[in-house]
C-alpha positions, 0 to 999 in steps of 0.5 A: 499500499502507498502512503494515501492507502494507509493514511486514509483508513487511519484518518478515517478511524481517528475521526470516528473515535470522536463521533456522537456517543450514546451518552452524548445523545442522551444530553442532546435529547434533553435540550430544552430549545435549538440553541441549547442543543446547537451550544452542546453540539458545538463541543463536538469537533466535527460540528463546530466548524459548521455551526460556527457559521451560524447565527444564534437565532437560526431557524431549525431548517437552517440549522438542519442544512448546516449539519448536512453541510458539516459532512463535507467538512469531514469529506474535505479532511479525507480527500486531502489524500485523494483516497489512494490517488483515486481522484474520482471517487470523492466526487461521488459525494459531491454528486450525491449532495447535488442531488439532494439539493436538486430534489429539494429545490424541485420539491419546493418548486412543485409545492410552490414554496421555492422561496424557503430554499436555503443555499449554503455552500461550504468552500469545499463543496463550492469549489467542486460542484457544478451546480449554481445554488444561488441561481437555482434558489431564484428560479421561477419554473422548471425551465428556468432550472433546466436553463441554469443546469446547461453545461451539467449532466443534470440537465440531460437527466431532467430534461425528459420531465419538462412535459410531465410536471402535472403527473401524479408520481413525476417527483418520484420519477425524477428522484429515481432518474437522479439516483440511477445517474448517481449509482451508474457514476459510482459503478463506472468509477469502481470499475475504472480504479483498482478497488477491492470489488468484494469490499466495495460491493458488500457496502454498496449493496447494503446501502442501496438495499436498505434504502430500497426497503425503507423507501418502498415499505413506506409507499406500500404502506400508504398505498402509493407504490405501483410496481414501476415506481418500486422498481425505480428504487432498486439498484440492479448492479448493487443488491443481494436480492435474487431476481425472483425476490426482487420482482416479489418485492416490487409487486407486493400489494401492500406492507404486509405482502411486502414484508412476507417477500422480504422475510425469505431474503438475506434481510429476513432474519433482521426483521423477524418477529418485529411489528410492521411499524419498526421496519424503517428503524430496524433496517437502519439499525441493521444497516448501521451495525453492518457498516460499523463492522465493515469500517473496523475490518475492511482493508480497502480505502474506498469501502472504509470511506464509504462506511464512514461517510455513510455512519456520519450521515446517519449520525446527522440524520439523528441530530436532525431527528432531535431538532424536529423533537424539540421543535414539536415538544416531543418528550426526551425519551421518545426522541431517543427511542426514534434514533438509530445506530446507537451502540 
Protein backbone atom coordinates (compact mmCIF):
# COMPACT_ATOMS: atom_id res chain seq x y z
CA UNK A 1 0.00 0.00 0.00
CA UNK A 2 1.11 3.57 -0.69
CA UNK A 3 1.04 6.44 1.74
CA UNK A 4 -2.48 7.51 0.83
CA UNK A 5 -3.79 3.96 1.11
CA UNK A 6 -2.52 3.75 4.67
CA UNK A 7 -3.42 7.30 5.60
CA UNK A 8 -7.10 7.26 4.62
CA UNK A 9 -8.19 4.35 6.88
CA UNK A 10 -6.08 5.74 9.74
CA UNK A 11 -7.59 9.22 9.36
CA UNK A 12 -11.16 7.91 9.05
CA UNK A 13 -10.78 5.74 12.14
CA UNK A 14 -9.31 8.60 14.12
CA UNK A 15 -12.27 10.78 13.10
CA UNK A 16 -14.75 8.05 14.01
CA UNK A 17 -13.28 7.96 17.52
CA UNK A 18 -14.93 11.35 18.16
CA UNK A 19 -18.38 10.45 16.85
CA UNK A 20 -21.45 11.23 18.96
CA UNK A 21 -21.70 8.57 21.68
CA UNK A 22 -24.82 7.09 23.26
CA UNK A 23 -24.21 9.20 26.38
CA UNK A 24 -23.86 12.36 24.28
CA UNK A 25 -27.10 11.56 22.47
CA UNK A 26 -28.82 11.37 25.88
CA UNK A 27 -27.53 14.85 26.66
CA UNK A 28 -28.61 16.22 23.29
CA UNK A 29 -32.09 14.71 23.66
CA UNK A 30 -32.45 16.57 26.96
CA UNK A 31 -31.94 20.01 25.37
CA UNK A 32 -34.97 22.25 25.82
CA UNK A 33 -34.35 24.60 22.91
CA UNK A 34 -32.51 24.76 19.60
CA UNK A 35 -29.84 27.22 20.89
CA UNK A 36 -29.18 24.90 23.86
CA UNK A 37 -28.84 21.91 21.54
CA UNK A 38 -26.45 23.76 19.22
CA UNK A 39 -24.34 24.92 22.15
CA UNK A 40 -23.97 21.32 23.28
CA UNK A 41 -23.23 20.15 19.76
CA UNK A 42 -20.53 22.76 19.20
CA UNK A 43 -18.37 20.85 21.67
CA UNK A 44 -17.99 18.08 19.08
CA UNK A 45 -15.19 19.06 16.70
CA UNK A 46 -16.98 17.64 13.66
CA UNK A 47 -19.88 20.07 14.02
CA UNK A 48 -18.10 23.12 15.38
CA UNK A 49 -16.87 24.43 11.97
CA UNK A 50 -20.36 24.32 10.44
CA UNK A 51 -22.13 25.76 13.49
CA UNK A 52 -19.63 28.57 13.81
CA UNK A 53 -21.18 29.90 10.58
CA UNK A 54 -24.58 30.10 12.29
CA UNK A 55 -26.31 32.97 14.05
CA UNK A 56 -27.85 32.19 17.40
CA UNK A 57 -31.35 32.89 16.08
CA UNK A 58 -31.23 30.49 13.11
CA UNK A 59 -34.34 28.49 12.30
CA UNK A 60 -34.57 24.70 12.67
CA UNK A 61 -34.47 24.35 8.86
CA UNK A 62 -31.29 26.42 8.66
CA UNK A 63 -29.71 24.41 11.48
CA UNK A 64 -30.54 21.16 9.70
CA UNK A 65 -28.94 22.44 6.48
CA UNK A 66 -25.78 23.44 8.33
CA UNK A 67 -25.58 19.98 9.87
CA UNK A 68 -25.83 18.37 6.45
CA UNK A 69 -23.10 20.70 5.25
CA UNK A 70 -20.89 19.48 8.13
CA UNK A 71 -20.53 16.21 6.21
CA UNK A 72 -18.37 18.09 3.71
CA UNK A 73 -16.02 19.32 6.40
CA UNK A 74 -15.25 15.66 7.11
CA UNK A 75 -15.01 14.76 3.43
CA UNK A 76 -12.62 17.65 2.92
CA UNK A 77 -10.26 16.17 5.50
CA UNK A 78 -10.35 12.71 3.92
CA UNK A 79 -10.05 13.91 0.32
CA UNK A 80 -6.70 15.57 1.05
CA UNK A 81 -5.24 12.08 0.70
CA UNK A 82 -7.07 11.67 -2.63
CA UNK A 83 -8.12 8.23 -1.45
CA UNK A 84 -5.16 6.25 -2.77
CA UNK A 85 -4.80 8.60 -5.70
CA UNK A 86 -8.29 7.74 -6.99
CA UNK A 87 -9.35 11.32 -7.53
CA UNK A 88 -12.82 10.60 -8.90
CA UNK A 89 -14.09 8.63 -5.94
CA UNK A 90 -14.79 11.47 -3.52
CA UNK A 91 -16.71 13.29 -6.28
CA UNK A 92 -19.44 10.71 -5.73
CA UNK A 93 -20.31 12.58 -2.55
CA UNK A 94 -20.40 15.90 -4.37
CA UNK A 95 -22.82 14.44 -6.91
CA UNK A 96 -24.83 12.86 -4.10
CA UNK A 97 -25.29 16.23 -2.43
CA UNK A 98 -26.00 17.89 -5.79
CA UNK A 99 -28.91 15.48 -6.15
CA UNK A 100 -30.14 16.15 -2.61
CA UNK A 101 -30.13 19.89 -3.38
CA UNK A 102 -31.84 19.46 -6.77
CA UNK A 103 -34.56 17.26 -5.31
CA UNK A 104 -35.19 19.77 -2.53
CA UNK A 105 -35.43 22.62 -5.03
CA UNK A 106 -37.75 20.67 -7.34
CA UNK A 107 -39.96 19.55 -4.45
CA UNK A 108 -40.33 23.13 -3.22
CA UNK A 109 -41.02 24.32 -6.77
CA UNK A 110 -43.77 21.72 -7.27
CA UNK A 111 -45.30 22.76 -3.93
CA UNK A 112 -45.06 26.47 -4.73
CA UNK A 113 -42.64 27.22 -1.87
CA UNK A 114 -39.29 27.67 -3.60
CA UNK A 115 -38.75 30.82 -1.55
CA UNK A 116 -38.13 28.52 1.44
CA UNK A 117 -34.94 27.12 -0.09
CA UNK A 118 -31.74 27.99 1.76
CA UNK A 119 -28.49 27.92 -0.23
CA UNK A 120 -25.52 27.23 2.03
CA UNK A 121 -22.21 26.27 0.46
CA UNK A 122 -19.08 25.21 2.34
CA UNK A 123 -15.85 26.17 0.52
CA UNK A 124 -14.97 22.54 -0.24
CA UNK A 125 -18.35 21.88 -1.88
CA UNK A 126 -18.48 25.21 -3.69
CA UNK A 127 -15.17 24.53 -5.44
CA UNK A 128 -16.26 21.12 -6.76
CA UNK A 129 -19.99 21.30 -7.49
CA UNK A 130 -21.31 22.06 -10.95
CA UNK A 131 -24.44 23.64 -9.48
CA UNK A 132 -25.10 27.35 -9.05
CA UNK A 133 -27.33 26.97 -6.01
CA UNK A 134 -27.82 30.70 -5.63
CA UNK A 135 -29.19 30.93 -9.16
CA UNK A 136 -31.34 27.84 -8.65
CA UNK A 137 -32.80 29.33 -5.47
CA UNK A 138 -34.20 32.19 -7.57
CA UNK A 139 -35.65 29.96 -10.31
CA UNK A 140 -39.31 30.58 -11.05
CA UNK A 141 -40.06 27.51 -13.14
CA UNK A 142 -38.78 24.10 -14.17
CA UNK A 143 -37.63 25.73 -17.40
CA UNK A 144 -35.48 28.13 -15.37
CA UNK A 145 -33.94 25.17 -13.55
CA UNK A 146 -33.08 23.48 -16.85
CA UNK A 147 -31.57 26.70 -18.18
CA UNK A 148 -29.40 27.14 -15.08
CA UNK A 149 -28.29 23.50 -15.42
CA UNK A 150 -26.93 24.04 -18.95
CA UNK A 151 -23.50 22.44 -19.26
CA UNK A 152 -24.11 19.95 -16.44
CA UNK A 153 -25.12 16.27 -16.76
CA UNK A 154 -28.19 16.99 -14.64
CA UNK A 155 -29.93 18.84 -17.46
CA UNK A 156 -29.89 15.69 -19.61
CA UNK A 157 -31.36 13.66 -16.74
CA UNK A 158 -34.12 16.18 -15.96
CA UNK A 159 -35.08 17.41 -19.44
CA UNK A 160 -37.47 14.50 -20.23
CA UNK A 161 -39.67 15.58 -17.30
CA UNK A 162 -40.30 19.12 -18.53
CA UNK A 163 -43.61 18.09 -20.12
CA UNK A 164 -44.66 15.78 -17.26
CA UNK A 165 -44.85 18.14 -14.29
CA UNK A 166 -48.58 17.63 -13.84
CA UNK A 167 -48.19 13.87 -13.32
CA UNK A 168 -49.10 12.42 -9.93
CA UNK A 169 -45.80 10.58 -9.46
CA UNK A 170 -43.47 12.86 -11.42
CA UNK A 171 -41.39 13.68 -8.33
CA UNK A 172 -40.77 9.98 -7.69
CA UNK A 173 -39.73 9.53 -11.32
CA UNK A 174 -37.32 12.47 -11.08
CA UNK A 175 -35.88 11.10 -7.84
CA UNK A 176 -35.41 7.69 -9.46
CA UNK A 177 -33.71 9.13 -12.55
CA UNK A 178 -31.26 11.21 -10.51
CA UNK A 179 -30.43 8.32 -8.18
CA UNK A 180 -29.76 6.02 -11.12
CA UNK A 181 -27.41 8.63 -12.56
CA UNK A 182 -25.61 8.64 -9.19
CA UNK A 183 -25.32 4.84 -8.99
CA UNK A 184 -24.14 4.67 -12.63
CA UNK A 185 -21.41 7.19 -11.86
CA UNK A 186 -20.28 5.20 -8.85
CA UNK A 187 -20.33 1.90 -10.74
CA UNK A 188 -18.20 3.39 -13.51
CA UNK A 189 -15.73 4.86 -11.01
CA UNK A 190 -15.34 1.53 -9.24
CA UNK A 191 -14.89 -0.34 -12.52
CA UNK A 192 -12.22 2.09 -13.68
CA UNK A 193 -10.05 2.03 -10.54
CA UNK A 194 -8.45 -0.80 -8.61
CA UNK A 195 -10.74 -1.11 -5.63
CA UNK A 196 -11.42 -4.26 -3.68
CA UNK A 197 -14.60 -5.13 -5.56
CA UNK A 198 -15.84 -7.54 -2.89
CA UNK A 199 -15.61 -5.03 -0.06
CA UNK A 200 -17.00 -2.06 -1.96
CA UNK A 201 -19.83 -4.19 -3.39
CA UNK A 202 -20.80 -5.38 0.10
CA UNK A 203 -21.13 -1.79 1.31
CA UNK A 204 -23.07 -0.67 -1.74
CA UNK A 205 -25.44 -3.66 -1.74
CA UNK A 206 -26.17 -3.04 1.92
CA UNK A 207 -26.75 0.69 1.46
CA UNK A 208 -28.86 0.52 -1.70
CA UNK A 209 -30.92 -2.43 -0.45
CA UNK A 210 -31.59 -0.67 2.86
CA UNK A 211 -32.74 2.42 0.97
CA UNK A 212 -34.92 0.28 -1.29
CA UNK A 213 -36.52 -1.52 1.66
CA UNK A 214 -37.29 1.59 3.71
CA UNK A 215 -38.49 3.65 0.72
CA UNK A 216 -40.70 1.00 -0.85
CA UNK A 217 -42.07 -0.17 2.51
CA UNK A 218 -43.13 3.39 3.26
CA UNK A 219 -44.85 3.71 -0.13
CA UNK A 220 -46.53 0.31 0.13
CA UNK A 221 -47.82 1.31 3.56
CA UNK A 222 -49.60 4.38 2.20
CA UNK A 223 -50.68 2.64 -0.98
CA UNK A 224 -48.50 4.82 -3.20
CA UNK A 225 -46.12 2.37 -4.83
CA UNK A 226 -47.02 0.57 -8.00
CA UNK A 227 -44.61 -1.98 -9.40
CA UNK A 228 -42.93 0.50 -11.73
CA UNK A 229 -42.36 3.09 -9.00
CA UNK A 230 -41.02 0.44 -6.61
CA UNK A 231 -38.62 -0.93 -9.22
CA UNK A 232 -37.17 2.54 -9.61
CA UNK A 233 -35.64 2.30 -6.13
CA UNK A 234 -33.83 -0.95 -6.94
CA UNK A 235 -30.20 -0.61 -8.02
CA UNK A 236 -29.62 -3.71 -10.12
CA UNK A 237 -25.83 -3.62 -10.07
CA UNK A 238 -25.76 -3.49 -6.27
CA UNK A 239 -28.32 -5.70 -4.60
CA UNK A 240 -28.31 -8.90 -2.59
CA UNK A 241 -31.80 -9.78 -3.86
CA UNK A 242 -32.21 -12.48 -6.48
CA UNK A 243 -34.29 -11.54 -9.52
CA UNK A 244 -37.39 -13.46 -8.28
CA UNK A 245 -37.06 -11.87 -4.84
CA UNK A 246 -36.81 -8.39 -6.36
CA UNK A 247 -39.87 -9.04 -8.53
CA UNK A 248 -41.86 -10.24 -5.52
CA UNK A 249 -40.92 -7.16 -3.50
CA UNK A 250 -41.74 -4.72 -6.28
CA UNK A 251 -45.03 -6.44 -7.03
CA UNK A 252 -46.20 -6.66 -3.38
CA UNK A 253 -49.79 -5.44 -2.93
CA UNK A 254 -49.30 -3.76 0.45
CA UNK A 255 -46.85 -3.54 3.36
CA UNK A 256 -47.81 -6.97 4.76
CA UNK A 257 -47.29 -8.63 1.39
CA UNK A 258 -43.99 -6.74 1.08
CA UNK A 259 -42.83 -7.99 4.50
CA UNK A 260 -43.72 -11.58 3.62
CA UNK A 261 -41.62 -11.32 0.46
CA UNK A 262 -38.79 -9.74 2.44
CA UNK A 263 -38.79 -12.46 5.10
CA UNK A 264 -37.24 -15.04 2.73
CA UNK A 265 -34.33 -12.78 1.69
CA UNK A 266 -30.96 -12.23 3.38
CA UNK A 267 -32.56 -9.40 5.35
CA UNK A 268 -35.35 -11.54 6.76
CA UNK A 269 -33.57 -12.43 10.00
CA UNK A 270 -33.00 -8.78 10.88
CA UNK A 271 -36.75 -8.13 10.73
CA UNK A 272 -38.18 -11.40 11.99
CA UNK A 273 -40.69 -11.13 14.82
CA UNK A 274 -41.03 -7.36 14.62
CA UNK A 275 -44.13 -5.25 14.28
CA UNK A 276 -44.54 -3.79 10.80
CA UNK A 277 -44.11 -0.27 12.17
CA UNK A 278 -40.55 -1.09 13.26
CA UNK A 279 -39.31 -1.85 9.74
CA UNK A 280 -37.63 1.45 8.89
CA UNK A 281 -35.88 1.85 12.23
CA UNK A 282 -34.72 -1.76 12.34
CA UNK A 283 -33.30 -1.58 8.81
CA UNK A 284 -31.38 1.57 9.72
CA UNK A 285 -30.04 -0.13 12.86
CA UNK A 286 -29.08 -3.19 10.82
CA UNK A 287 -27.36 -1.01 8.22
CA UNK A 288 -25.34 0.81 10.89
CA UNK A 289 -24.27 -2.39 12.65
CA UNK A 290 -23.00 -3.82 9.38
CA UNK A 291 -21.27 -0.56 8.48
CA UNK A 292 -19.47 -0.41 11.83
CA UNK A 293 -18.29 -3.99 11.36
CA UNK A 294 -17.03 -3.27 7.85
CA UNK A 295 -15.43 -0.02 8.96
CA UNK A 296 -13.40 -1.90 11.56
CA UNK A 297 -12.32 -4.85 9.44
CA UNK A 298 -12.18 -3.74 5.79
CA UNK A 299 -8.79 -3.04 4.21
CA UNK A 300 -9.81 -1.18 1.05
CA UNK A 301 -9.70 2.63 1.50
CA UNK A 302 -12.78 3.20 -0.67
CA UNK A 303 -14.88 0.70 1.32
CA UNK A 304 -13.69 2.21 4.61
CA UNK A 305 -14.53 5.75 3.49
CA UNK A 306 -17.98 4.67 2.30
CA UNK A 307 -18.68 3.08 5.68
CA UNK A 308 -17.47 6.16 7.52
CA UNK A 309 -19.45 8.63 5.40
CA UNK A 310 -22.67 6.60 5.67
CA UNK A 311 -22.25 6.41 9.45
CA UNK A 312 -21.62 10.17 9.54
CA UNK A 313 -24.78 10.75 7.49
CA UNK A 314 -26.77 8.62 9.93
CA UNK A 315 -25.38 10.66 12.83
CA UNK A 316 -26.55 13.88 11.17
CA UNK A 317 -29.94 12.29 10.53
CA UNK A 318 -30.21 11.47 14.24
CA UNK A 319 -29.39 15.02 15.25
CA UNK A 320 -32.01 16.34 12.83
CA UNK A 321 -34.53 14.02 14.50
CA UNK A 322 -33.59 15.58 17.84
CA UNK A 323 -34.10 19.09 16.39
CA UNK A 324 -37.53 18.08 15.09
CA UNK A 325 -38.40 16.54 18.45
CA UNK A 326 -37.46 19.72 20.32
CA UNK A 327 -39.34 21.81 17.76
CA UNK A 328 -42.58 19.92 18.32
CA UNK A 329 -42.25 19.38 22.06
CA UNK A 330 -41.62 15.63 21.99
CA UNK A 331 -40.47 14.10 25.27
CA UNK A 332 -36.71 13.32 25.43
CA UNK A 333 -37.32 9.58 25.90
CA UNK A 334 -39.48 9.44 22.77
CA UNK A 335 -36.86 11.34 20.81
CA UNK A 336 -34.21 8.89 21.97
CA UNK A 337 -36.31 5.94 20.79
CA UNK A 338 -36.42 7.40 17.28
CA UNK A 339 -32.63 7.44 16.93
CA UNK A 340 -30.85 4.72 14.98
CA UNK A 341 -27.42 3.11 14.94
CA UNK A 342 -26.56 3.90 18.54
CA UNK A 343 -24.20 1.29 19.99
